[in-house]
N, C-alpha and C positions, 0 to 999 in steps of 0.2 A: 457417153451421156447425153443429153444436153443438156442447157440451164430452164428450164421447163421443168422435166426429168428431173435435175438434181432438186428443184426446189419441192415436188409433188414428196418425193421420195424424203427429204427431208421435213417437212411440215406433218406428212402420215408420224415415220418417226417419232415426232414431239409428240404431236396428238396422241399415239400408245402411252406415253411417259404424263399424262396430264392426269395430276389425280380425278376423283369419281366426282362426277355432278359439278365440278369444274364448266364456267360456262364462257366465252366473251362477252363484254358492255362493252359498247362506246362508249368513249369520254362524250359525258359534258361535257360544253362551251358555253355560258352567260351572255355569248354575242348573236350562237342558233337558238335565246328562247323566244323568243317571236314567234319561230315554225309550232311552238306548244298554245301558243295564247290563239290562234286562226281555230274559232269555232267550227268543229265538223267532229261525226263518226266516220268517217269516209273521205281519207285522204290520198292528193294526188299530183305529183311534179312534173310537170313538163319540162322535158330540157328542148330548149330550140338554142342554134347558133347558127342559122340563116332567117335571112328576109321573107321566104315561101314557111321554111319550118317554125317560125312565128306567127303567121296565120295560120298556118294547119292548127297549132296549139290552143287560137283564139276557137277553132272552130273543135275539135276534140273536147276542150272545156265543155261547149257548148250542148256537144251533145251527150257528154256527160251526165251533166244540170238534169237534163230531159229526157234520160232513161232512167236515172233514176227516180225522179216523179211520174211517167207516164209506166215503168214499169214494177216499178220498187212502192213507189208513194210516199217519199224521201224529198222532204223541204230541202231550197237549196241552204242551207240554214242549218242542216247538216255534213255539209262538204265541208271538207278543207281541198281550195284547191293553190296551188304556184307553177307560175310561170317565168321558169328563168328563161332572163333573155342575157345570153352569153358571145364572146363571140360576134360576126356580125348581123346576128339579131340584137345586141346590146342596142343600141341608135330609137329599137322602138318603144323603148323604156322613158322617153323623154316626150315632154311636152310639146305644145305648138311652138310657144315661145323657142326653145333648142331649135326646130327644125325650120322655124320663121330666119334664124340666126346661122345655123350651118348647113340649110338643108342640102348646102350642090357638095358636101364633103362625103356628110353622113348618107346621102345618097350615092357617090361613087365607094364610100367603102362597102355599105352593106351590095351592090348593086342591085340598087331598089330605084324606083321611074316612079313615078304617077300615073297609072293605068288609064287615063283621061288627057294627058297631052302628053305622056311620057319626058316630059321634063321632074329634074331632079324637084323633092318636094317642100312644100314651106309650112306643114303639118304633119306630127305624125300621122299617118295615115294609118294605121292597125290599131353607151359609158364611154364615151372611150375620149379624157382631158389631153391627149395627143391633136386633135383636128385645131382647137386653137392654139393653140404648143407651135406646131407646125405654118400656123399665122404668124407667128410673132407675137402669142400673150402669153400672160403668165402661169404655172399651170398652178399653184393652190390658188388661182382668182375664177381659174376655169374649171376646176374643180369642185371649187365653191357653188359655181352659178351651175356645173351639172344636178348635183345633189340636191341646190334649191329651186329644182323641175324637175322632178322624175313624175311620173302620172300619179295620181290617186291609188292608194294603197301601193307602192309601189314600195323596193328599201334597197339602198347601198348596201354589198353584203365584201365583204373582200376578193373575193372571186367567185361568177356566178358556179363554178365544176363541181368547188368548196360547196354550195348551199345548197347543191344537184345530193353530195354524198350525204352534207349534214341532214335533210329532207328523210332521207334512207332509213335513215340512221332514227327516227323518230317516226318512226311507221306511214311515210309514206311510198303508193306506190310510184315506178318510175314508167314513165312513159317519152318516147324520144321522140320530136318533132322535126 
């Protein structure tokens, strides 16, 4: 019996012993309450891990808004959209000041260049403190600098993958971009 099969069998056995009407509920954490403060009756979370994925998420979010407006008459303020920038897309959560200062390492890390000149971008065309640490910077100072320079309406979270999970637990539909 494989580990997967054992887990399924064990889970099924445990379910059979659950009291009638018992239902799983996710634990709520105050840290994630910002997800409920976004206005909107239709919720979508886009998970991005690459430069291309981040660009696609922006296009998908725009299509989500346009289709809701044209096909359903749903205005933008009735939509809650979260784009999670993690792993190799994290850099796109920072404003132009960070790109001007750390453009080369961000470009190398994300495998992303300015399409106009194929050079490391000096601005964010569309989170990672270790770039500055590798260059001899102070980790706390760099973290504070990054937090101070996230794009408008962005939020720093403990981990992007956890934000994706918490958004789904709070009713957001999931899209991988």
